[in-house]
N, C-alpha and C positions, 0 to 999 in steps of 0.2 A: 618642434623645428621638424618640418619634413624633410623627407631625401633630396627633393627637390631646389630646396633653401640651402642646401651644403655648399658651401663658398670657402675660398682662401685656403690656409693649409691643410684642413679636414679634406677638401676636395683633392688637394694636390697629393696627399700621403694615399688615398683611395686612387686614384690615377696611377700612382708611383705601385702600389700592390697589384694592380691589374694588369698594370704594363709587365712587372717583374714577374708574377706568375707565367702570361705570355711566354716570354722570352724563355722561362726554365723548361717548359714544356716543349716550347720549338727547339732547344739545345737537345733534349732527350732524345726528341721526334730524329732531329739529324744521324744521333749516335747509331740509329736502326737502320738507315740507309742501305740498302743492298742486303739486310738480312732478311729470314723468312720469318718475320715474328708480326705477323699480321694482326694477332687481337692486340697485343702493345700498340702499333700504327694505329689503330682505329681506338685504341682508349684515348692514346694523345691527342688525337685530331677531335675527339670532343671535348678535351679539357682544352685546348686551343682556342676552339671556339665559344666555349663556356667565359673562357679571361676576356676573348675579343666581343664578346656581348655587354661584359661587364663595363667594359672600354669604352664601347658604344651607349651604355646607359648612363655612363657621367657626363660623355660628351653633348648627349641630348639636352643633360640639364646645365649645362653651359655654352648654350646656340652661340655667344659670341665669341667663343675662343675658337681661334682657328686651329690652333696645336692643338685641342682637343678633336676637333673637326678632322685631323690630317691622322693622328693618331687612332680613330675610328676605320678610317679609308683601311689604312695597314692592316689594322685587327682584321678587318673584313676579306685581305687580301690573303692575310696568313691563314687565315680559317678555310679559304677556299682552298688552296694549295695543299693544307691540312688533309681536307675532305677528299681531295683527290688521288693523295698519296694511299690514304685507306680504301679507298674505291679501285685504285690501280693492284693493290696488296689480293684482295677478293678474287 
C-alpha cells in the first residue's frame, strides 16, 4: 500500500503526529522571543516548516478533507511567520 492510499486511523495518527510536532516547535520558538538566539530561532523555523510540509503532504493525499486542507493553510502561515522571525533575527 503506497502512502497515497493511507486512510482512516493511520492517516489521523500521521496528521496528529505532524501537528503535534508543529505545535511543540512553535512553543519552543515562542520561548525565544526577545532573546538573541538567532541560530536556535532559525533552527526551529526550519523544523516548523518541515512539520508544516508534512501536514500539507498528508492533506494533499486527502483532497476531500476540508479539515486537512485548513490545517495545511494554517501550517503554511506558521512557516511563513517562523521564517520571518528567522529573517528578522539575522
